[in-house]
PDB file of N, CA, C and O in Angstrom:
ATOM      1  N   MET A   1     108.995 126.826 195.033  1.00  0.00           N
ATOM      2  CA  MET A   1     110.322 126.338 194.724  1.00  0.00           C
ATOM      3  C   MET A   1     111.105 126.137 196.014  1.00  0.00           C
ATOM      4  O   MET A   1     110.934 126.868 196.990  1.00  0.00           O
ATOM      5  N   THR A   2     111.966 125.129 195.991  1.00  0.00           N
ATOM      6  CA  THR A   2     112.857 124.922 197.123  1.00  0.00           C
ATOM      7  C   THR A   2     113.987 125.947 197.058  1.00  0.00           C
ATOM      8  O   THR A   2     114.147 126.645 196.057  1.00  0.00           O
ATOM      9  N   ASP A   3     114.766 126.029 198.133  1.00  0.00           N
ATOM     10  CA  ASP A   3     115.914 126.948 198.134  1.00  0.00           C
ATOM     11  C   ASP A   3     116.891 126.593 197.022  1.00  0.00           C
ATOM     12  O   ASP A   3     117.425 127.475 196.349  1.00  0.00           O
ATOM     13  N   SER A   4     117.121 125.307 196.836  1.00  0.00           N
ATOM     14  CA  SER A   4     118.033 124.855 195.783  1.00  0.00           C
ATOM     15  C   SER A   4     117.521 125.256 194.404  1.00  0.00           C
ATOM     16  O   SER A   4     118.285 125.745 193.572  1.00  0.00           O
ATOM     17  N   GLU A   5     116.233 125.051 194.164  1.00  0.00           N
ATOM     18  CA  GLU A   5     115.642 125.426 192.882  1.00  0.00           C
ATOM     19  C   GLU A   5     115.691 126.928 192.670  1.00  0.00           C
ATOM     20  O   GLU A   5     115.919 127.389 191.552  1.00  0.00           O
ATOM     21  N   ASP A   6     115.480 127.694 193.729  1.00  0.00           N
ATOM     22  CA  ASP A   6     115.545 129.150 193.632  1.00  0.00           C
ATOM     23  C   ASP A   6     116.959 129.605 193.277  1.00  0.00           C
ATOM     24  O   ASP A   6     117.136 130.507 192.459  1.00  0.00           O
ATOM     25  N   THR A   7     117.954 128.990 193.884  1.00  0.00           N
ATOM     26  CA  THR A   7     119.351 129.316 193.579  1.00  0.00           C
ATOM     27  C   THR A   7     119.667 128.985 192.127  1.00  0.00           C
ATOM     28  O   THR A   7     120.323 129.763 191.434  1.00  0.00           O
ATOM     29  N   ILE A   8     119.199 127.831 191.670  1.00  0.00           N
ATOM     30  CA  ILE A   8     119.428 127.423 190.283  1.00  0.00           C
ATOM     31  C   ILE A   8     118.707 128.386 189.336  1.00  0.00           C
ATOM     32  O   ILE A   8     119.271 128.774 188.313  1.00  0.00           O
ATOM     33  N   ALA A   9     117.488 128.772 189.655  1.00  0.00           N
ATOM     34  CA  ALA A   9     116.728 129.714 188.821  1.00  0.00           C
ATOM     35  C   ALA A   9     117.457 131.052 188.700  1.00  0.00           C
ATOM     36  O   ALA A   9     117.523 131.631 187.616  1.00  0.00           O
ATOM     37  N   ARG A  10     118.000 131.535 189.806  1.00  0.00           N
ATOM     38  CA  ARG A  10     118.760 132.802 189.767  1.00  0.00           C
ATOM     39  C   ARG A  10     119.987 132.668 188.873  1.00  0.00           C
ATOM     40  O   ARG A  10     120.319 133.596 188.135  1.00  0.00           O
ATOM     41  N   GLU A  11     120.660 131.527 188.932  1.00  0.00           N
ATOM     42  CA  GLU A  11     121.843 131.311 188.101  1.00  0.00           C
ATOM     43  C   GLU A  11     121.447 131.198 186.626  1.00  0.00           C
ATOM     44  O   GLU A  11     122.169 131.688 185.757  1.00  0.00           O
ATOM     45  N   ILE A  12     120.328 130.568 186.338  1.00  0.00           N
ATOM     46  CA  ILE A  12     119.855 130.475 184.951  1.00  0.00           C
ATOM     47  C   ILE A  12     119.545 131.877 184.417  1.00  0.00           C
ATOM     48  O   ILE A  12     119.886 132.194 183.278  1.00  0.00           O
ATOM     49  N   ARG A  13     118.905 132.711 185.231  1.00  0.00           N
ATOM     50  CA  ARG A  13     118.647 134.100 184.818  1.00  0.00           C
ATOM     51  C   ARG A  13     119.961 134.833 184.549  1.00  0.00           C
ATOM     52  O   ARG A  13     120.073 135.564 183.565  1.00  0.00           O
ATOM     53  N   ARG A  14     120.952 134.640 185.416  1.00  0.00           N
ATOM     54  CA  ARG A  14     122.251 135.280 185.219  1.00  0.00           C
ATOM     55  C   ARG A  14     122.891 134.806 183.915  1.00  0.00           C
ATOM     56  O   ARG A  14     123.419 135.614 183.152  1.00  0.00           O
ATOM     57  N   LEU A  15     122.845 133.501 183.661  1.00  0.00           N
ATOM     58  CA  LEU A  15     123.377 132.962 182.409  1.00  0.00           C
ATOM     59  C   LEU A  15     122.701 133.622 181.213  1.00  0.00           C
ATOM     60  O   LEU A  15     123.363 134.057 180.270  1.00  0.00           O
ATOM     61  N   ALA A  16     121.381 133.688 181.266  1.00  0.00           N
ATOM     62  CA  ALA A  16     120.621 134.276 180.157  1.00  0.00           C
ATOM     63  C   ALA A  16     121.025 135.725 179.926  1.00  0.00           C
ATOM     64  O   ALA A  16     121.240 136.143 178.788  1.00  0.00           O
ATOM     65  N   ARG A  17     121.124 136.474 180.988  1.00  0.00           N
ATOM     66  CA  ARG A  17     121.419 137.911 180.893  1.00  0.00           C
ATOM     67  C   ARG A  17     122.884 138.179 180.568  1.00  0.00           C
ATOM     68  O   ARG A  17     123.192 138.846 179.580  1.00  0.00           O
ATOM     69  N   ASP A  18     123.788 137.663 181.397  1.00  0.00           N
ATOM     70  CA  ASP A  18     125.196 138.031 181.295  1.00  0.00           C
ATOM     71  C   ASP A  18     125.966 137.255 180.227  1.00  0.00           C
ATOM     72  O   ASP A  18     126.761 137.837 179.488  1.00  0.00           O
ATOM     73  N   ASP A  19     125.736 135.958 180.144  1.00  0.00           N
ATOM     74  CA  ASP A  19     126.512 135.139 179.214  1.00  0.00           C
ATOM     75  C   ASP A  19     125.912 135.112 177.811  1.00  0.00           C
ATOM     76  O   ASP A  19     126.645 135.070 176.823  1.00  0.00           O
ATOM     77  N   LEU A  20     124.585 135.135 177.721  1.00  0.00           N
ATOM     78  CA  LEU A  20     123.933 135.028 176.421  1.00  0.00           C
ATOM     79  C   LEU A  20     123.359 136.340 175.917  1.00  0.00           C
ATOM     80  O   LEU A  20     122.975 136.440 174.751  1.00  0.00           O
ATOM     81  N   GLY A  21     123.294 137.352 176.781  1.00  0.00           N
ATOM     82  CA  GLY A  21     122.773 138.655 176.379  1.00  0.00           C
ATOM     83  C   GLY A  21     121.282 138.647 176.073  1.00  0.00           C
ATOM     84  O   GLY A  21     120.800 139.445 175.269  1.00  0.00           O
ATOM     85  N   LEU A  22     120.559 137.742 176.721  1.00  0.00           N
ATOM     86  CA  LEU A  22     119.120 137.645 176.481  1.00  0.00           C
ATOM     87  C   LEU A  22     118.361 138.581 177.409  1.00  0.00           C
ATOM     88  O   LEU A  22     118.584 138.583 178.619  1.00  0.00           O
ATOM     89  N   ALA A  23     117.477 139.363 176.844  1.00  0.00           N
ATOM     90  CA  ALA A  23     116.621 140.243 177.626  1.00  0.00           C
ATOM     91  C   ALA A  23     115.409 139.428 178.066  1.00  0.00           C
ATOM     92  O   ALA A  23     114.499 139.178 177.275  1.00  0.00           O
ATOM     93  N   TRP A  24     115.405 139.020 179.316  1.00  0.00           N
ATOM     94  CA  TRP A  24     114.356 138.142 179.814  1.00  0.00           C
ATOM     95  C   TRP A  24     114.061 138.526 181.250  1.00  0.00           C
ATOM     96  O   TRP A  24     114.833 138.213 182.157  1.00  0.00           O
ATOM     97  N   ASP A  25     112.945 139.202 181.453  1.00  0.00           N
ATOM     98  CA  ASP A  25     112.612 139.717 182.772  1.00  0.00           C
ATOM     99  C   ASP A  25     111.277 139.201 183.294  1.00  0.00           C
ATOM    100  O   ASP A  25     110.729 139.746 184.252  1.00  0.00           O
ATOM    101  N   GLY A  26     110.758 138.160 182.672  1.00  0.00           N
ATOM    102  CA  GLY A  26     109.451 137.657 183.073  1.00  0.00           C
ATOM    103  C   GLY A  26     109.485 136.928 184.399  1.00  0.00           C
ATOM    104  O   GLY A  26     110.557 136.635 184.929  1.00  0.00           O
ATOM    105  N   PRO A  27     108.294 136.630 184.941  1.00  0.00           N
ATOM    106  CA  PRO A  27     108.229 135.864 186.192  1.00  0.00           C
ATOM    107  C   PRO A  27     108.704 134.430 185.983  1.00  0.00           C
ATOM    108  O   PRO A  27     108.721 133.930 184.859  1.00  0.00           O
ATOM    109  N   ASP A  28     109.087 133.779 187.072  1.00  0.00           N
ATOM    110  CA  ASP A  28     109.624 132.419 186.992  1.00  0.00           C
ATOM    111  C   ASP A  28     108.634 131.417 186.413  1.00  0.00           C
ATOM    112  O   ASP A  28     109.040 130.390 185.869  1.00  0.00           O
ATOM    113  N   GLU A  29     107.350 131.702 186.524  1.00  0.00           N
ATOM    114  CA  GLU A  29     106.318 130.779 186.024  1.00  0.00           C
ATOM    115  C   GLU A  29     105.893 131.076 184.586  1.00  0.00           C
ATOM    116  O   GLU A  29     105.097 130.333 184.013  1.00  0.00           O
ATOM    117  N   ALA A  30     106.414 132.151 184.001  1.00  0.00           N
ATOM    118  CA  ALA A  30     106.049 132.503 182.627  1.00  0.00           C
ATOM    119  C   ALA A  30     106.620 131.475 181.654  1.00  0.00           C
ATOM    120  O   ALA A  30     107.718 130.964 181.870  1.00  0.00           O
ATOM    121  N   PRO A  31     105.886 131.168 180.585  1.00  0.00           N
ATOM    122  CA  PRO A  31     106.387 130.207 179.593  1.00  0.00           C
ATOM    123  C   PRO A  31     107.676 130.698 178.941  1.00  0.00           C
ATOM    124  O   PRO A  31     107.761 131.837 178.482  1.00  0.00           O
ATOM    125  N   LEU A  32     108.664 129.830 178.910  1.00  0.00           N
ATOM    126  CA  LEU A  32     109.934 130.183 178.272  1.00  0.00           C
ATOM    127  C   LEU A  32     109.743 130.432 176.782  1.00  0.00           C
ATOM    128  O   LEU A  32     110.353 131.338 176.214  1.00  0.00           O
ATOM    129  N   ALA A  33     108.893 129.624 176.151  1.00  0.00           N
ATOM    130  CA  ALA A  33     108.680 129.756 174.713  1.00  0.00           C
ATOM    131  C   ALA A  33     108.075 131.113 174.356  1.00  0.00           C
ATOM    132  O   ALA A  33     108.284 131.603 173.246  1.00  0.00           O
ATOM    133  N   GLY A  34     107.341 131.717 175.260  1.00  0.00           N
ATOM    134  CA  GLY A  34     106.778 133.030 174.999  1.00  0.00           C
ATOM    135  C   GLY A  34     107.781 134.148 175.171  1.00  0.00           C
ATOM    136  O   GLY A  34     107.632 135.219 174.583  1.00  0.00           O
ATOM    137  N   ALA A  35     108.810 133.903 175.980  1.00  0.00           N
ATOM    138  CA  ALA A  35     109.806 134.938 176.274  1.00  0.00           C
ATOM    139  C   ALA A  35     111.027 134.860 175.365  1.00  0.00           C
ATOM    140  O   ALA A  35     111.677 135.874 175.109  1.00  0.00           O
ATOM    141  N   LEU A  36     111.342 133.657 174.877  1.00  0.00           N
ATOM    142  CA  LEU A  36     112.554 133.446 174.091  1.00  0.00           C
ATOM    143  C   LEU A  36     112.202 132.754 172.780  1.00  0.00           C
ATOM    144  O   LEU A  36     111.340 131.876 172.751  1.00  0.00           O
ATOM    145  N   ASP A  37     112.870 133.149 171.694  1.00  0.00           N
ATOM    146  CA  ASP A  37     112.650 132.423 170.450  1.00  0.00           C
ATOM    147  C   ASP A  37     113.375 131.081 170.524  1.00  0.00           C
ATOM    148  O   ASP A  37     114.117 130.834 171.475  1.00  0.00           O
ATOM    149  N   SER A  38     113.174 130.223 169.547  1.00  0.00           N
ATOM    150  CA  SER A  38     113.706 128.860 169.615  1.00  0.00           C
ATOM    151  C   SER A  38     115.229 128.823 169.676  1.00  0.00           C
ATOM    152  O   SER A  38     115.787 127.979 170.377  1.00  0.00           O
ATOM    153  N   LEU A  39     115.910 129.706 168.969  1.00  0.00           N
ATOM    154  CA  LEU A  39     117.372 129.734 169.003  1.00  0.00           C
ATOM    155  C   LEU A  39     117.878 130.188 170.371  1.00  0.00           C
ATOM    156  O   LEU A  39     118.839 129.625 170.895  1.00  0.00           O
ATOM    157  N   ALA A  40     117.245 131.191 170.942  1.00  0.00           N
ATOM    158  CA  ALA A  40     117.630 131.669 172.273  1.00  0.00           C
ATOM    159  C   ALA A  40     117.373 130.598 173.317  1.00  0.00           C
ATOM    160  O   ALA A  40     118.170 130.420 174.238  1.00  0.00           O
ATOM    161  N   LEU A  41     116.267 129.885 173.180  1.00  0.00           N
ATOM    162  CA  LEU A  41     115.948 128.814 174.117  1.00  0.00           C
ATOM    163  C   LEU A  41     116.961 127.688 174.022  1.00  0.00           C
ATOM    164  O   LEU A  41     117.397 127.159 175.044  1.00  0.00           O
ATOM    165  N   LEU A  42     117.339 127.314 172.812  1.00  0.00           N
ATOM    166  CA  LEU A  42     118.365 126.284 172.623  1.00  0.00           C
ATOM    167  C   LEU A  42     119.691 126.733 173.217  1.00  0.00           C
ATOM    168  O   LEU A  42     120.371 125.943 173.872  1.00  0.00           O
ATOM    169  N   SER A  43     120.064 127.973 173.003  1.00  0.00           N
ATOM    170  CA  SER A  43     121.307 128.515 173.578  1.00  0.00           C
ATOM    171  C   SER A  43     121.273 128.461 175.097  1.00  0.00           C
ATOM    172  O   SER A  43     122.272 128.137 175.740  1.00  0.00           O
ATOM    173  N   LEU A  44     120.113 128.781 175.665  1.00  0.00           N
ATOM    174  CA  LEU A  44     119.965 128.742 177.117  1.00  0.00           C
ATOM    175  C   LEU A  44     120.109 127.321 177.644  1.00  0.00           C
ATOM    176  O   LEU A  44     120.789 127.100 178.646  1.00  0.00           O
ATOM    177  N   VAL A  45     119.480 126.359 176.986  1.00  0.00           N
ATOM    178  CA  VAL A  45     119.568 124.962 177.414  1.00  0.00           C
ATOM    179  C   VAL A  45     121.014 124.480 177.374  1.00  0.00           C
ATOM    180  O   VAL A  45     121.471 123.822 178.309  1.00  0.00           O
ATOM    181  N   VAL A  46     121.735 124.798 176.312  1.00  0.00           N
ATOM    182  CA  VAL A  46     123.148 124.400 176.205  1.00  0.00           C
ATOM    183  C   VAL A  46     123.964 125.061 177.310  1.00  0.00           C
ATOM    184  O   VAL A  46     124.814 124.411 177.917  1.00  0.00           O
ATOM    185  N   ALA A  47     123.721 126.332 177.577  1.00  0.00           N
ATOM    186  CA  ALA A  47     124.439 127.036 178.642  1.00  0.00           C
ATOM    187  C   ALA A  47     124.143 126.417 180.009  1.00  0.00           C
ATOM    188  O   ALA A  47     125.041 126.290 180.842  1.00  0.00           O
ATOM    189  N   VAL A  48     122.893 126.036 180.239  1.00  0.00           N
ATOM    190  CA  VAL A  48     122.509 125.384 181.500  1.00  0.00           C
ATOM    191  C   VAL A  48     123.209 124.042 181.629  1.00  0.00           C
ATOM    192  O   VAL A  48     123.723 123.703 182.695  1.00  0.00           O
ATOM    193  N   GLU A  49     123.230 123.273 180.536  1.00  0.00           N
ATOM    194  CA  GLU A  49     123.929 121.982 180.563  1.00  0.00           C
ATOM    195  C   GLU A  49     125.409 122.164 180.904  1.00  0.00           C
ATOM    196  O   GLU A  49     125.958 121.433 181.728  1.00  0.00           O
ATOM    197  N   ASP A  50     126.041 123.135 180.270  1.00  0.00           N
ATOM    198  CA  ASP A  50     127.462 123.395 180.527  1.00  0.00           C
ATOM    199  C   ASP A  50     127.708 123.872 181.952  1.00  0.00           C
ATOM    200  O   ASP A  50     128.631 123.403 182.617  1.00  0.00           O
ATOM    201  N   ARG A  51     126.887 124.798 182.417  1.00  0.00           N
ATOM    202  CA  ARG A  51     127.090 125.380 183.747  1.00  0.00           C
ATOM    203  C   ARG A  51     126.891 124.362 184.865  1.00  0.00           C
ATOM    204  O   ARG A  51     127.675 124.312 185.813  1.00  0.00           O
ATOM    205  N   PHE A  52     125.842 123.554 184.752  1.00  0.00           N
ATOM    206  CA  PHE A  52     125.512 122.624 185.823  1.00  0.00           C
ATOM    207  C   PHE A  52     126.022 121.208 185.561  1.00  0.00           C
ATOM    208  O   PHE A  52     125.873 120.318 186.398  1.00  0.00           O
ATOM    209  N   ARG A  53     126.623 121.013 184.395  1.00  0.00           N
ATOM    210  CA  ARG A  53     127.178 119.704 184.020  1.00  0.00           C
ATOM    211  C   ARG A  53     126.118 118.600 184.102  1.00  0.00           C
ATOM    212  O   ARG A  53     126.320 117.546 184.704  1.00  0.00           O
ATOM    213  N   VAL A  54     124.979 118.899 183.465  1.00  0.00           N
ATOM    214  CA  VAL A  54     123.876 117.943 183.369  1.00  0.00           C
ATOM    215  C   VAL A  54     123.525 117.788 181.897  1.00  0.00           C
ATOM    216  O   VAL A  54     123.882 118.630 181.073  1.00  0.00           O
ATOM    217  N   ARG A  55     122.839 116.729 181.580  1.00  0.00           N
ATOM    218  CA  ARG A  55     122.359 116.490 180.225  1.00  0.00           C
ATOM    219  C   ARG A  55     120.842 116.589 180.244  1.00  0.00           C
ATOM    220  O   ARG A  55     120.182 115.867 180.991  1.00  0.00           O
ATOM    221  N   LEU A  56     120.292 117.468 179.435  1.00  0.00           N
ATOM    222  CA  LEU A  56     118.848 117.650 179.356  1.00  0.00           C
ATOM    223  C   LEU A  56     118.354 117.014 178.063  1.00  0.00           C
ATOM    224  O   LEU A  56     118.687 117.471 176.969  1.00  0.00           O
ATOM    225  N   GLY A  57     117.567 115.967 178.196  1.00  0.00           N
ATOM    226  CA  GLY A  57     117.028 115.276 177.036  1.00  0.00           C
ATOM    227  C   GLY A  57     115.726 115.880 176.568  1.00  0.00           C
ATOM    228  O   GLY A  57     115.260 116.879 177.116  1.00  0.00           O
ATOM    229  N   GLU A  58     115.133 115.270 175.546  1.00  0.00           N
ATOM    230  CA  GLU A  58     113.872 115.768 174.993  1.00  0.00           C
ATOM    231  C   GLU A  58     112.757 115.746 176.036  1.00  0.00           C
ATOM    232  O   GLU A  58     111.946 116.671 176.099  1.00  0.00           O
ATOM    233  N   ASP A  59     112.714 114.684 176.860  1.00  0.00           N
ATOM    234  CA  ASP A  59     111.671 114.606 177.895  1.00  0.00           C
ATOM    235  C   ASP A  59     111.835 115.728 178.916  1.00  0.00           C
ATOM    236  O   ASP A  59     110.851 116.292 179.395  1.00  0.00           O
ATOM    237  N   ASP A  60     113.090 116.046 179.246  1.00  0.00           N
ATOM    238  CA  ASP A  60     113.352 117.135 180.190  1.00  0.00           C
ATOM    239  C   ASP A  60     112.876 118.458 179.611  1.00  0.00           C
ATOM    240  O   ASP A  60     112.224 119.251 180.290  1.00  0.00           O
ATOM    241  N   ALA A  61     113.212 118.684 178.350  1.00  0.00           N
ATOM    242  CA  ALA A  61     112.833 119.935 177.696  1.00  0.00           C
ATOM    243  C   ALA A  61     111.315 120.058 177.592  1.00  0.00           C
ATOM    244  O   ALA A  61     110.760 121.143 177.767  1.00  0.00           O
ATOM    245  N   ALA A  62     110.652 118.949 177.308  1.00  0.00           N
ATOM    246  CA  ALA A  62     109.194 118.977 177.197  1.00  0.00           C
ATOM    247  C   ALA A  62     108.543 119.306 178.540  1.00  0.00           C
ATOM    248  O   ALA A  62     107.486 119.935 178.586  1.00  0.00           O
ATOM    249  N   GLY A  63     109.177 118.879 179.628  1.00  0.00           N
ATOM    250  CA  GLY A  63     108.621 119.130 180.956  1.00  0.00           C
ATOM    251  C   GLY A  63     108.991 120.477 181.532  1.00  0.00           C
ATOM    252  O   GLY A  63     108.438 120.883 182.554  1.00  0.00           O
ATOM    253  N   ALA A  64     109.910 121.174 180.900  1.00  0.00           N
ATOM    254  CA  ALA A  64     110.386 122.461 181.413  1.00  0.00           C
ATOM    255  C   ALA A  64     109.783 123.598 180.596  1.00  0.00           C
ATOM    256  O   ALA A  64     110.409 124.111 179.669  1.00  0.00           O
ATOM    257  N   ARG A  65     108.584 123.978 180.945  1.00  0.00           N
ATOM    258  CA  ARG A  65     107.894 125.027 180.201  1.00  0.00           C
ATOM    259  C   ARG A  65     108.176 126.423 180.752  1.00  0.00           C
ATOM    260  O   ARG A  65     107.940 127.418 180.067  1.00  0.00           O
ATOM    261  N   SER A  66     108.674 126.501 181.973  1.00  0.00           N
ATOM    262  CA  SER A  66     108.961 127.795 182.606  1.00  0.00           C
ATOM    263  C   SER A  66     110.336 127.733 183.264  1.00  0.00           C
ATOM    264  O   SER A  66     110.950 126.669 183.338  1.00  0.00           O
ATOM    265  N   LEU A  67     110.809 128.875 183.739  1.00  0.00           N
ATOM    266  CA  LEU A  67     112.073 128.911 184.461  1.00  0.00           C
ATOM    267  C   LEU A  67     111.993 128.036 185.704  1.00  0.00           C
ATOM    268  O   LEU A  67     112.944 127.322 186.021  1.00  0.00           O
ATOM    269  N   SER A  68     110.877 128.084 186.402  1.00  0.00           N
ATOM    270  CA  SER A  68     110.698 127.249 187.596  1.00  0.00           C
ATOM    271  C   SER A  68     110.802 125.774 187.244  1.00  0.00           C
ATOM    272  O   SER A  68     111.455 125.007 187.950  1.00  0.00           O
ATOM    273  N   ASP A  69     110.153 125.374 186.142  1.00  0.00           N
ATOM    274  CA  ASP A  69     110.226 123.979 185.707  1.00  0.00           C
ATOM    275  C   ASP A  69     111.666 123.584 185.368  1.00  0.00           C
ATOM    276  O   ASP A  69     112.127 122.511 185.756  1.00  0.00           O
ATOM    277  N   LEU A  70     112.363 124.449 184.651  1.00  0.00           N
ATOM    278  CA  LEU A  70     113.747 124.157 184.272  1.00  0.00           C
ATOM    279  C   LEU A  70     114.627 124.030 185.513  1.00  0.00           C
ATOM    280  O   LEU A  70     115.476 123.142 185.584  1.00  0.00           O
ATOM    281  N   ALA A  71     114.431 124.903 186.477  1.00  0.00           N
ATOM    282  CA  ALA A  71     115.196 124.833 187.726  1.00  0.00           C
ATOM    283  C   ALA A  71     114.908 123.522 188.467  1.00  0.00           C
ATOM    284  O   ALA A  71     115.817 122.916 189.033  1.00  0.00           O
ATOM    285  N   ARG A  72     113.643 123.085 188.462  1.00  0.00           N
ATOM    286  CA  ARG A  72     113.280 121.806 189.104  1.00  0.00           C
ATOM    287  C   ARG A  72     113.950 120.627 188.415  1.00  0.00           C
ATOM    288  O   ARG A  72     114.452 119.719 189.076  1.00  0.00           O
ATOM    289  N   VAL A  73     113.959 120.642 187.082  1.00  0.00           N
ATOM    290  CA  VAL A  73     114.594 119.563 186.319  1.00  0.00           C
ATOM    291  C   VAL A  73     116.084 119.491 186.640  1.00  0.00           C
ATOM    292  O   VAL A  73     116.617 118.413 186.899  1.00  0.00           O
ATOM    293  N   VAL A  74     116.748 120.638 186.622  1.00  0.00           N
ATOM    294  CA  VAL A  74     118.193 120.677 186.908  1.00  0.00           C
ATOM    295  C   VAL A  74     118.458 120.228 188.343  1.00  0.00           C
ATOM    296  O   VAL A  74     119.376 119.444 188.585  1.00  0.00           O
ATOM    297  N   ALA A  75     117.666 120.717 189.294  1.00  0.00           N
ATOM    298  CA  ALA A  75     117.838 120.320 190.699  1.00  0.00           C
ATOM    299  C   ALA A  75     117.660 118.808 190.851  1.00  0.00           C
ATOM    300  O   ALA A  75     118.408 118.165 191.587  1.00  0.00           O
ATOM    301  N   GLY A  76     116.676 118.244 190.160  1.00  0.00           N
ATOM    302  CA  GLY A  76     116.449 116.807 190.222  1.00  0.00           C
ATOM    303  C   GLY A  76     117.618 116.022 189.657  1.00  0.00           C
ATOM    304  O   GLY A  76     118.005 114.997 190.219  1.00  0.00           O
ATOM    305  N   LYS A  77     118.182 116.484 188.564  1.00  0.00           N
ATOM    306  CA  LYS A  77     119.335 115.805 187.974  1.00  0.00           C
ATOM    307  C   LYS A  77     120.546 115.900 188.903  1.00  0.00           C
ATOM    308  O   LYS A  77     121.282 114.927 189.070  1.00  0.00           O
ATOM    309  N   LEU A  78     120.748 117.066 189.501  1.00  0.00           N
ATOM    310  CA  LEU A  78     121.875 117.221 190.424  1.00  0.00           C
ATOM    311  C   LEU A  78     121.683 116.344 191.660  1.00  0.00           C
ATOM    312  O   LEU A  78     122.643 115.739 192.138  1.00  0.00           O
ATOM    313  N   ALA A  79     120.465 116.264 192.182  1.00  0.00           N
ATOM    314  CA  ALA A  79     120.186 115.426 193.346  1.00  0.00           C
ATOM    315  C   ALA A  79     120.376 113.962 192.997  1.00  0.00           C
ATOM    316  O   ALA A  79     120.898 113.200 193.810  1.00  0.00           O
ATOM    317  N   GLY A  80     119.963 113.552 191.803  1.00  0.00           N
ATOM    318  CA  GLY A  80     120.136 112.169 191.370  1.00  0.00           C
ATOM    319  C   GLY A  80     121.592 111.801 191.235  1.00  0.00           C
ATOM    320  O   GLY A  80     121.991 110.678 191.542  1.00  0.00           O
ATOM    321  N   ARG A  81     122.389 112.750 190.775  1.00  0.00           N
ATOM    322  CA  ARG A  81     123.822 112.497 190.617  1.00  0.00           C
ATOM    323  C   ARG A  81     124.486 112.344 191.982  1.00  0.00           C
ATOM    324  O   ARG A  81     125.381 111.515 192.143  1.00  0.00           O
ATOM    325  N   GLU A  82     124.058 113.134 192.963  1.00  0.00           N
ATOM    326  CA  GLU A  82     124.635 113.047 194.298  1.00  0.00           C
ATOM    327  C   GLU A  82     124.246 111.745 194.989  1.00  0.00           C
ATOM    328  O   GLU A  82     124.990 111.240 195.829  1.00  0.00           O
ATOM    329  N   ALA A  83     123.081 111.202 194.637  1.00  0.00           N
ATOM    330  CA  ALA A  83     122.611 109.967 195.267  1.00  0.00           C
ATOM    331  C   ALA A  83     123.245 108.729 194.660  1.00  0.00           C
ATOM    332  O   ALA A  83     123.199 107.656 195.261  1.00  0.00           O
ATOM    333  N   SER A  84     123.843 108.861 193.465  1.00  0.00           N
ATOM    334  CA  SER A  84     124.475 107.722 192.810  1.00  0.00           C
ATOM    335  C   SER A  84     125.776 107.359 193.517  1.00  0.00           C
ATOM    336  O   SER A  84     126.492 108.234 194.003  1.00  0.00           O
ATOM    337  N   PRO A  85     126.081 106.054 193.571  1.00  0.00           N
ATOM    338  CA  PRO A  85     127.341 105.627 194.230  1.00  0.00           C
ATOM    339  C   PRO A  85     128.559 106.022 193.450  1.00  0.00           C
ATOM    340  O   PRO A  85     129.680 105.737 193.871  1.00  0.00           O
TER     341      PRO A  85
END
């Protein structure tokens, strides 16, 4: 992971723990679906969208199987937004 992705991953963990009350202590590469039920995962995605002000579509969700993947998707969206005029 890049430094930016690592920072985003740490913030996603904080959101899960502090804002959503989710007990999630797995490694960054562990499957999210194995650690969180579908409602918790949906809550996390909405919280990530709100926190980072990004929109995660179905393709994004399908590609984000782990915390590392989710952090990469968010970092890519943020980088794309900064590159736009």
